[in-house]
C-alpha atoms as an extended CHARMM CRD file, in Angstrom:
* protein
*
        58  EXT
         1         1  MET       CA            -34.2320000000      206.3350000000     -216.2690000000  PROA      1               0.0000000000
         2         2  ALA       CA            -37.3780000000      206.2480000000     -214.2310000000  PROA      2               0.0000000000
         3         3  LYS       CA            -39.7430000000      209.2560000000     -214.4480000000  PROA      3               0.0000000000
         4         4  TYR       CA            -41.1610000000      210.6490000000     -211.2410000000  PROA      4               0.0000000000
         5         5  SER       CA            -43.7180000000      213.0770000000     -210.7940000000  PROA      5               0.0000000000
         6         6  GLU       CA            -43.1560000000      216.5620000000     -209.4930000000  PROA      6               0.0000000000
         7         7  LYS       CA            -45.0620000000      215.6300000000     -206.3080000000  PROA      7               0.0000000000
         8         8  ALA       CA            -42.8990000000      212.6330000000     -205.7550000000  PROA      8               0.0000000000
         9         9  GLY       CA            -39.8830000000      214.7580000000     -206.1590000000  PROA      9               0.0000000000
        10        10  GLU       CA            -41.0830000000      217.1380000000     -203.6110000000  PROA      10              0.0000000000
        11        11  LYS       CA            -41.8150000000      214.3180000000     -201.2730000000  PROA      11              0.0000000000
        12        12  VAL       CA            -38.4100000000      212.9120000000     -201.4080000000  PROA      12              0.0000000000
        13        13  GLU       CA            -36.8370000000      216.1820000000     -201.0930000000  PROA      13              0.0000000000
        14        14  LYS       CA            -38.8070000000      216.7230000000     -197.6520000000  PROA      14              0.0000000000
        15        15  THR       CA            -37.6830000000      213.1460000000     -196.3810000000  PROA      15              0.0000000000
        16        16  MET       CA            -33.9980000000      213.9600000000     -197.2720000000  PROA      16              0.0000000000
        17        17  HSD       CA            -34.2270000000      217.2520000000     -195.3150000000  PROA      17              0.0000000000
        18        18  GLU       CA            -35.6800000000      215.3620000000     -192.2940000000  PROA      18              0.0000000000
        19        19  MET       CA            -32.9110000000      212.7340000000     -192.4350000000  PROA      19              0.0000000000
        20        20  LYS       CA            -30.3290000000      215.4340000000     -192.3510000000  PROA      20              0.0000000000
        21        21  GLU       CA            -31.9260000000      217.0950000000     -189.4310000000  PROA      21              0.0000000000
        22        22  GLY       CA            -32.0520000000      213.6490000000     -187.6790000000  PROA      22              0.0000000000
        23        23  LYS       CA            -35.8710000000      213.6130000000     -187.5460000000  PROA      23              0.0000000000
        24        24  LEU       CA            -36.5810000000      210.8230000000     -190.0000000000  PROA      24              0.0000000000
        25        25  LYS       CA            -37.5510000000      207.5540000000     -188.4660000000  PROA      25              0.0000000000
        26        26  SER       CA            -38.0180000000      204.1370000000     -190.2130000000  PROA      26              0.0000000000
        27        27  GLY       CA            -41.0290000000      201.7200000000     -189.5290000000  PROA      27              0.0000000000
        28        28  SER       CA            -39.3730000000      200.1620000000     -186.6140000000  PROA      28              0.0000000000
        29        29  GLY       CA            -38.8150000000      203.7380000000     -185.1300000000  PROA      29              0.0000000000
        30        30  LYS       CA            -35.0920000000      203.6990000000     -185.5320000000  PROA      30              0.0000000000
        31        31  LYS       CA            -33.2850000000      206.8730000000     -186.9220000000  PROA      31              0.0000000000
        32        32  VAL       CA            -32.7840000000      206.7970000000     -190.6230000000  PROA      32              0.0000000000
        33        33  THR       CA            -29.1530000000      207.4410000000     -191.6350000000  PROA      33              0.0000000000
        34        34  SER       CA            -29.0080000000      206.1220000000     -195.1160000000  PROA      34              0.0000000000
        35        35  LYS       CA            -29.6950000000      208.0820000000     -198.0960000000  PROA      35              0.0000000000
        36        36  LYS       CA            -30.9320000000      205.3390000000     -199.9960000000  PROA      36              0.0000000000
        37        37  GLN       CA            -33.5210000000      204.4480000000     -197.2180000000  PROA      37              0.0000000000
        38        38  ALA       CA            -34.6190000000      208.2580000000     -197.0880000000  PROA      38              0.0000000000
        39        39  ILE       CA            -35.3520000000      208.1870000000     -200.8430000000  PROA      39              0.0000000000
        40        40  ALA       CA            -37.2640000000      204.8430000000     -200.5960000000  PROA      40              0.0000000000
        41        41  ILE       CA            -39.3310000000      206.3270000000     -197.6730000000  PROA      41              0.0000000000
        42        42  GLY       CA            -40.0890000000      209.5060000000     -199.6990000000  PROA      42              0.0000000000
        43        43  LEU       CA            -41.1610000000      207.4910000000     -202.6970000000  PROA      43              0.0000000000
        44        44  SER       CA            -43.2440000000      205.0730000000     -200.7650000000  PROA      44              0.0000000000
        45        45  GLU       CA            -45.1410000000      208.1060000000     -199.2010000000  PROA      45              0.0000000000
        46        46  ALA       CA            -45.6570000000      209.7030000000     -202.3950000000  PROA      46              0.0000000000
        47        47  ARG       CA            -46.9630000000      206.3420000000     -203.9030000000  PROA      47              0.0000000000
        48        48  LYS       CA            -49.5420000000      206.1360000000     -200.8800000000  PROA      48              0.0000000000
        49        49  GLU       CA            -50.7270000000      209.5500000000     -201.8340000000  PROA      49              0.0000000000
        50        50  GLY       CA            -51.2750000000      208.5440000000     -205.3330000000  PROA      50              0.0000000000
        51        51  ALA       CA            -48.3010000000      210.3790000000     -207.0320000000  PROA      51              0.0000000000
        52        52  LYS       CA            -46.8190000000      208.9780000000     -210.3170000000  PROA      52              0.0000000000
        53        53  VAL       CA            -44.2170000000      206.7590000000     -209.2400000000  PROA      53              0.0000000000
        54        54  PRO       CA            -42.9240000000      203.3620000000     -210.8950000000  PROA      54              0.0000000000
        55        55  LYS       CA            -43.8680000000      200.2140000000     -209.0780000000  PROA      55              0.0000000000
        56        56  LYS       CA            -41.4900000000      198.8530000000     -206.4300000000  PROA      56              0.0000000000
        57        57  LYS       CA            -38.9200000000      196.1860000000     -207.5520000000  PROA      57              0.0000000000
        58        58  SER       CA            -39.7510000000      192.9590000000     -205.7780000000  PROA      58              0.0000000000
């Protein structure tokens, strides 16, 4: 199981909340409805901020 930093967990929690409110949008501007996509966006944002997140699987 991958270990994520506390900061990454908070970021994912925030994006999940946004998704449930219907405010989260993907890069193309469409509304995000998938739980997996919301988690991926949260981890990506955390990665950009320098949080401890494992590398993306290519």
